[in-house]
BAKOL-335243 format. One line per 8 residues: number of its first residue (from 1); for each residue x, y, z of C-alpha. Coordinates in nm, 2 decimals. Last residue first. Example, Ala and Ser with C-alpha at 12.3 -4.5 7.8 and 13.67 -1.06 7.14 Angstrom:
2> 1.37 -0.11 0.71; 1.23 -0.45 0.78
//
This chain:
525> 7.46 10.80 16.88; 7.64 10.93 16.61; 7.38 11.17 16.51; 7.46 11.42 16.79; 7.81 11.47 16.66; 8.16 11.38 16.89; 7.98 11.11 17.06; 8.24 10.90 17.16
517> 8.27 11.09 17.51; 7.93 10.87 17.51; 8.12 10.53 17.57; 8.36 10.66 17.83; 8.06 10.78 18.03; 7.88 10.44 18.01; 8.21 10.24 18.14; 8.37 10.02 17.92
509> 8.30 9.65 17.79; 8.49 9.56 17.46; 8.27 9.55 17.23; 8.52 9.57 16.92; 8.48 9.87 16.77; 8.37 10.06 17.07; 8.71 9.97 17.24; 8.89 10.07 16.93
501> 8.80 10.41 16.98; 9.06 10.57 17.17; 9.34 10.36 17.01; 9.21 10.48 16.70; 9.23 10.83 16.77; 9.58 10.78 16.91; 9.71 10.63 16.59; 9.54 10.87 16.40
493> 9.71 11.15 16.60; 10.03 10.99 16.56; 10.03 10.97 16.18; 9.86 11.32 16.18; 10.17 11.42 16.34; 10.44 11.24 16.16; 10.27 11.36 15.82; 10.31 11.72 15.95
485> 10.68 11.69 16.07; 10.76 11.52 15.70; 10.62 11.80 15.55; 10.81 12.03 15.74; 11.14 11.86 15.72; 11.09 11.83 15.35; 10.98 12.16 15.29; 11.33 12.26 15.46
477> 11.53 12.04 15.26; 11.37 12.17 14.92; 11.47 12.53 15.01; 11.84 12.46 15.10; 11.86 12.30 14.79; 11.75 12.61 14.63; 11.46 12.57 14.38; 11.52 12.72 14.04
469> 11.38 12.43 13.84; 11.18 12.18 14.06; 11.33 11.83 14.04; 11.35 11.75 14.43; 10.97 11.89 14.44; 10.86 11.62 14.17; 11.02 11.33 14.34; 10.84 11.39 14.64
461> 10.80 11.73 14.87; 10.67 11.61 15.21; 10.32 11.75 15.13; 10.34 11.54 14.79; 10.46 11.21 14.95; 10.15 11.31 15.23; 9.87 11.31 14.94; 9.96 11.02 14.80
453> 9.93 10.81 15.14; 9.62 11.03 15.19; 9.47 10.90 14.86; 9.62 10.51 14.94; 9.40 10.54 15.24; 9.08 10.69 15.04; 9.13 10.44 14.76; 9.14 10.14 15.05
445> 8.84 10.31 15.23; 8.61 10.33 14.94; 8.49 9.96 14.99; 8.44 10.03 15.33; 8.17 10.28 15.23; 7.91 10.09 15.28; 7.92 10.12 15.63; 7.77 10.46 15.57
437> 7.39 10.27 15.50; 7.14 10.24 15.23; 6.79 10.25 15.19; 6.71 10.40 14.87; 6.54 10.70 14.80; 6.86 10.90 14.69; 6.92 10.61 14.44; 7.13 10.73 14.21
429> 7.41 10.89 14.42; 7.47 10.51 14.51; 7.66 10.49 14.18; 7.89 10.76 14.28; 8.08 10.58 14.56; 8.23 10.28 14.49; 8.33 10.33 14.11; 8.41 10.68 14.17
421> 8.64 10.61 14.45; 8.83 10.35 14.24; 8.85 10.59 13.94; 8.99 10.81 14.15; 9.27 10.62 14.29; 9.35 10.50 13.91; 9.37 10.88 13.81; 9.52 11.01 14.14
413> 9.84 10.75 14.00; 9.83 10.86 13.66; 9.92 11.26 13.73; 9.73 11.44 13.45; 9.94 11.75 13.57; 9.66 12.05 13.67; 9.37 11.84 13.63; 9.44 11.50 13.77
405> 9.66 11.71 14.11; 9.32 11.89 14.17; 9.14 11.58 14.13; 9.35 11.41 14.35; 9.34 11.69 14.62; 8.99 11.64 14.62; 9.03 11.27 14.72; 9.32 11.38 14.97
397> 9.00 11.58 15.16; 8.78 11.33 15.14; 9.09 11.07 15.31; 9.16 11.33 15.58; 8.80 11.30 15.67; 8.79 10.95 15.68; 9.15 10.93 15.86; 9.06 11.17 16.14
389> 8.71 10.99 16.20; 8.82 10.65 16.24; 8.57 10.49 16.05; 8.22 10.43 16.21; 8.09 10.10 16.25; 8.01 10.13 16.60; 8.05 9.81 16.81; 7.90 9.88 17.15
381> 7.96 9.69 17.53; 7.85 9.91 17.79; 7.89 9.94 18.14; 7.72 10.11 18.47; 7.47 9.81 18.50; 7.47 9.61 18.17; 7.44 9.81 17.86; 7.46 9.62 17.52
373> 7.47 9.80 17.18; 7.55 9.66 16.86; 7.58 9.76 16.50; 7.58 10.13 16.53; 7.56 10.26 16.17; 7.75 10.62 16.10; 7.51 10.90 16.07; 7.68 11.21 15.95
365> 8.00 11.13 15.84; 8.04 11.43 15.60; 8.18 11.22 15.32; 7.89 10.99 15.36; 7.58 11.22 15.37; 7.53 11.23 15.00; 7.53 10.86 15.01; 7.20 10.84 15.19
357> 7.24 10.70 15.57; 6.97 10.46 15.72; 7.09 10.41 16.07; 6.72 10.42 16.23; 6.58 10.24 15.92; 6.28 10.33 15.71; 6.23 10.09 15.42; 6.28 10.23 15.06
349> 6.42 9.93 14.90; 6.28 9.94 14.54; 6.57 9.92 14.31; 6.71 9.69 14.50; 6.45 9.44 14.56; 6.32 9.50 14.17; 6.67 9.37 14.10; 6.63 9.06 14.34
341> 6.29 8.99 14.17; 6.45 8.99 13.81; 6.74 8.80 13.88; 6.48 8.52 14.02; 6.36 8.47 13.71; 6.71 8.47 13.54; 6.75 8.21 13.77; 6.46 8.01 13.66
333> 6.59 8.06 13.27; 6.89 7.93 13.39; 6.74 7.61 13.57; 6.51 7.57 13.24; 6.86 7.52 12.99; 6.82 7.78 12.72; 6.78 7.68 12.39; 6.38 7.76 12.41
325> 6.46 8.13 12.46; 6.36 8.26 12.10; 6.04 8.06 12.10; 5.91 7.85 12.42; 6.04 7.90 12.74; 6.15 7.61 12.95; 5.95 7.29 13.15; 5.99 7.39 13.50
317> 6.06 7.77 13.50; 5.96 7.86 13.88; 6.11 7.56 14.01; 6.45 7.74 14.15; 6.26 8.04 14.28; 6.41 8.02 14.58; 6.62 7.68 14.61; 6.49 7.33 14.66
309> 6.61 7.20 14.33; 6.97 7.18 14.37; 7.25 7.19 14.10; 7.18 7.54 13.99; 7.13 7.63 14.35; 7.47 7.51 14.44; 7.64 7.62 14.13; 7.54 8.01 14.14
301> 7.89 8.10 14.22; 7.97 7.95 13.87; 7.79 8.23 13.72; 7.96 8.51 13.84; 8.29 8.32 13.76; 8.17 8.28 13.40; 8.03 8.64 13.36; 8.38 8.79 13.49
293> 8.56 8.56 13.24; 8.34 8.69 12.97; 8.40 9.07 13.05; 8.77 9.10 13.07; 8.94 8.95 12.79; 8.65 9.01 12.53; 8.64 9.36 12.64; 9.01 9.41 12.60
285> 8.98 9.26 12.28; 8.72 9.54 12.16; 8.87 9.79 12.36; 9.21 9.71 12.15; 8.99 9.80 11.81; 8.83 10.10 11.99; 9.17 10.21 12.06; 9.29 10.20 11.70
277> 8.97 10.37 11.62; 9.10 10.65 11.84; 9.47 10.63 11.77; 9.45 10.66 11.40; 9.77 10.84 11.33; 9.97 10.61 11.62; 10.24 10.86 11.77; 10.35 10.69 12.08
269> 10.16 10.95 12.29; 9.86 10.90 12.11; 9.87 10.54 12.14; 9.93 10.58 12.52; 9.61 10.78 12.55; 9.41 10.51 12.36; 9.54 10.24 12.61; 9.48 10.46 12.93
261> 9.11 10.55 12.82; 9.00 10.15 12.73; 9.15 10.05 13.01; 9.00 10.28 13.24; 8.65 10.26 13.06; 8.69 9.88 13.14; 8.77 9.94 13.54; 8.47 10.19 13.53
253> 8.26 9.88 13.39; 8.40 9.60 13.59; 8.34 9.82 13.93; 8.04 9.94 13.86; 7.96 9.55 13.79; 8.08 9.50 14.21; 7.77 9.65 14.30; 7.61 9.33 14.25
245> 7.71 9.22 14.58; 7.96 8.88 14.63; 7.92 8.75 14.28; 8.01 9.07 14.19; 8.34 9.10 14.38; 8.41 8.75 14.24; 8.36 8.87 13.89; 8.54 9.16 13.92
237> 8.82 8.89 14.06; 8.82 8.69 13.74; 8.82 8.97 13.47; 9.09 9.15 13.68; 9.26 8.83 13.63; 9.16 8.80 13.24; 9.34 9.16 13.26; 9.66 9.03 13.41
229> 9.67 8.75 13.15; 9.72 8.99 12.88; 9.83 8.81 12.53; 9.53 8.93 12.35; 9.73 9.26 12.19; 9.60 9.45 11.91; 9.90 9.60 11.74; 9.89 9.99 11.70
221> 9.77 10.13 11.35; 9.85 10.45 11.08; 10.23 10.37 11.23; 10.51 10.64 11.36; 10.82 10.58 11.13; 11.08 10.29 11.15; 10.93 10.05 11.30; 11.04 9.95 11.66
213> 10.87 10.20 11.86; 10.56 10.06 11.80; 10.65 9.73 11.92; 10.87 9.84 12.23; 10.58 10.09 12.35; 10.30 9.84 12.34; 10.54 9.57 12.53; 10.56 9.88 12.80
205> 10.21 9.95 12.80; 10.08 9.61 12.86; 10.35 9.55 13.13; 10.24 9.83 13.35; 9.87 9.87 13.26; 9.87 9.50 13.30; 9.96 9.51 13.68; 9.75 9.79 13.76
197> 9.44 9.63 13.58; 9.54 9.32 13.83; 9.57 9.58 14.13; 9.23 9.70 14.06; 9.11 9.35 13.99; 9.21 9.27 14.39; 9.07 9.59 14.51; 8.73 9.51 14.39
189> 8.77 9.12 14.51; 8.87 9.25 14.87; 8.62 9.53 14.92; 8.35 9.31 14.85; 8.46 9.04 15.12; 8.44 9.31 15.35; 8.10 9.40 15.23; 7.95 9.08 15.32
181> 7.88 9.08 15.65; 7.98 8.86 15.92; 8.14 9.08 16.16; 8.50 9.10 16.26; 8.63 9.24 15.91; 8.32 9.47 15.87; 8.45 9.64 16.21; 8.80 9.64 16.14
173> 8.75 9.81 15.81; 8.52 10.05 15.94; 8.73 10.16 16.27; 9.07 10.21 16.08; 9.39 10.11 16.22; 9.52 9.84 15.92; 9.39 10.09 15.65; 9.59 10.36 15.82
165> 9.90 10.13 15.80; 9.84 9.98 15.46; 9.88 10.35 15.35; 10.18 10.42 15.55; 10.35 10.14 15.41; 10.28 10.16 15.07; 10.39 10.53 15.07; 10.69 10.44 15.28
157> 10.79 10.13 15.04; 10.75 10.34 14.73; 10.73 10.23 14.35; 10.46 10.45 14.33; 10.12 10.25 14.18; 10.31 9.90 14.23; 10.35 10.01 14.59; 10.00 10.14 14.63
149> 9.88 9.83 14.52; 10.06 9.57 14.70; 10.00 9.77 15.03; 9.64 9.81 14.98; 9.65 9.46 14.93; 9.85 9.31 15.20; 9.54 9.57 15.43; 9.26 9.36 15.19
141> 9.45 9.02 15.34; 9.36 9.09 15.69; 8.98 9.19 15.58; 8.98 8.88 15.38; 9.10 8.66 15.70; 8.86 8.85 15.94; 8.55 8.82 15.72; 8.62 8.43 15.67
133> 8.68 8.41 16.02; 8.31 8.55 16.12; 8.11 8.28 16.13; 8.37 8.05 16.29; 8.47 8.28 16.57; 8.09 8.32 16.63; 8.11 7.93 16.77; 7.79 7.74 16.67
125> 7.88 7.68 16.34; 8.20 7.53 16.40; 8.55 7.60 16.32; 8.63 7.49 15.97; 8.24 7.49 15.86; 8.17 7.79 16.01; 8.43 7.92 15.81; 8.36 7.77 15.51
117> 8.01 7.91 15.55; 8.12 8.26 15.55; 8.34 8.21 15.25; 8.00 8.06 15.04; 7.80 8.35 15.21; 8.01 8.57 15.05; 7.99 8.39 14.68; 7.62 8.33 14.67
109> 7.47 8.62 14.52; 7.27 8.94 14.72; 6.90 8.95 14.79; 6.84 8.61 14.93; 6.47 8.49 14.95; 6.45 8.16 15.15; 6.44 7.75 14.99; 6.21 7.51 15.18
101> 6.40 7.25 15.32; 6.41 7.39 15.69; 6.75 7.44 15.89; 6.87 7.25 16.14; 6.92 7.44 16.48; 7.23 7.62 16.62; 7.36 7.48 16.94; 7.63 7.75 17.03
93> 7.37 7.95 17.24; 7.42 8.24 17.00; 7.32 8.06 16.74; 7.03 7.89 16.90; 6.91 8.23 16.99; 6.94 8.35 16.63; 6.72 8.04 16.52; 6.45 8.09 16.76
85> 6.19 8.02 16.53; 6.26 7.78 16.23; 6.48 7.85 15.93; 6.42 7.90 15.62; 6.68 7.77 15.31; 6.97 7.93 15.12; 7.09 7.72 14.84; 7.37 7.42 14.84
77> 7.19 7.25 15.10; 7.43 7.23 15.43; 7.67 7.47 15.31; 7.37 7.73 15.18; 7.20 7.65 15.49; 7.51 7.80 15.71; 7.59 8.10 15.47; 7.20 8.20 15.50
69> 7.18 8.18 15.89; 7.50 8.35 15.90; 7.42 8.60 15.63; 7.07 8.74 15.80; 7.07 8.75 16.14; 7.45 8.87 16.08; 7.26 9.16 15.97; 7.31 9.34 16.32
61> 7.49 9.11 16.53; 7.42 8.76 16.64; 7.57 8.62 16.95; 7.88 8.54 17.13; 8.01 8.92 17.15; 8.28 8.82 17.11; 8.39 8.56 16.90; 8.68 8.78 16.75
53> 8.85 8.83 17.05; 9.15 8.92 16.90; 9.15 8.85 16.52; 9.08 9.20 16.36; 9.32 9.43 16.51; 9.58 9.14 16.57; 9.57 9.03 16.23; 9.59 9.41 16.09
45> 9.90 9.46 16.29; 10.06 9.12 16.17; 9.96 9.19 15.82; 10.13 9.53 15.86; 10.42 9.40 16.00; 10.45 9.16 15.71; 10.39 9.42 15.46; 10.71 9.60 15.63
37> 10.91 9.31 15.66; 10.95 9.20 15.26; 11.05 9.57 15.15; 11.26 9.63 15.45; 11.45 9.36 15.40; 11.53 9.39 15.05; 11.64 9.72 15.10; 11.87 9.62 15.37
29> 12.01 9.34 15.14; 12.07 9.62 14.85; 12.25 9.85 15.09; 12.26 10.20 14.99; 11.90 10.26 14.97; 11.83 10.15 15.31; 12.10 10.37 15.41; 11.94 10.68 15.22
21> 11.58 10.59 15.38; 11.74 10.61 15.72; 11.92 10.93 15.66; 11.57 11.11 15.53; 11.39 10.94 15.79; 11.60 11.12 16.05; 11.59 11.44 15.86; 11.87 11.58 15.64
13> 12.12 11.85 15.78; 12.04 12.18 15.69; 12.33 12.37 15.50; 12.43 12.63 15.82; 12.30 12.97 15.78; 12.52 13.27 15.67; 12.72 13.09 15.45; 13.12 13.02 15.47
5> 13.30 13.27 15.25; 13.47 13.17 14.94; 13.87 13.15 14.97; 14.07 13.38 14.73; 14.42 13.31 14.65
//
């Protein structure tokens, strides 16, 4: 009897991670524990990096000069109001003054300021912890949302855990969670809208396939589905995002396009003969599910301004207009006048600023925003809103890779991520002369870290690599070993960089020379 000769090279053993993964998959109890405790650990990490010493510095930082005062006057009066001279110093001294009754011109909708005001009400308006509490809470929750979006998108706790971890230690996300600005709230609500759309896609497409598949032959027309609660929820979240900043409108539009396109492609795959017009029919229904609820939520954020009489422009229309608009209540007509003024401000904002950065510079990380800098002797306290440079540049590279994935194999996960990046970046290119800042990209960061996690899955050889026709098992195993090592090197490197940068993200006292070590480019000063 002939016996086969032993292989010339030993079969590669599974990596430590693969052995651990197989152990988890083999045990339903252990699998459930990993699925539960991974997001819990991420939330704890995010909370530590965002809440520890949150009240330092006990002073008004950067644009907190607008939002802290606006938030507290809105909480007290129902609308944003002017303040006496010296209000910033009084807040810093934990002895805030009383706002004036005269309404002040605020260029953003009220929701973000309501959230900041709630924290001030809970912990006191004179405590910096209080006016930053809501930003830290929503910033921490955004890390959990990134995990949930990536987990829903891929079904992988490892991929979702990597995405959540990267956002938890990213500097831009940390800084915008530790300062009372609006952009962190915007990032949360728009990501929440994307998660709801993702949940809608999963349920809607499955039920659509079941209903069409139950027919004997491919139909001329598919069903128009109205029972889509997750799409309603997405409209609610997008309306809340717009209630923080108007840039939420771009996300609402992008999600609407995404919903219509994915539905059209699904109907074509399922054999619906009139799939283009069928998608238009469903698109009209989707519009009615998505947009009106967003409009109602947005309008509700103005309740305080509408129900009082002292807000800016509140009395601009007293008796109401005649003619075709006579049926519109005078407060809503006044609100329209206010919105015209807000729009004129936003499109015409060209005020020079030393840290302004046009959108074309953002991928290169040319001019991050310094939000606080204080020197005492040889000691420096700084708050720089620069992202972790390795995470940022890796995210830009991963976004380009997502384009490649989508073009080559119409990858659905890449499509969703690219939709998020496009909605939060491309609109800013329309206004090349407008005064804008690099820290606006905090709304992009969730999608960039998910893109990195998806790219890492490809690098280590995900499900497609294992199914590659003709690929020897040892070749697949070798690729996984090399890929996993590369990913681990990247994770360790970005963790060390975050540890290096954390003091200048959080105003920790550091030697002047240590602070200078962080100015990798001349434009970062």
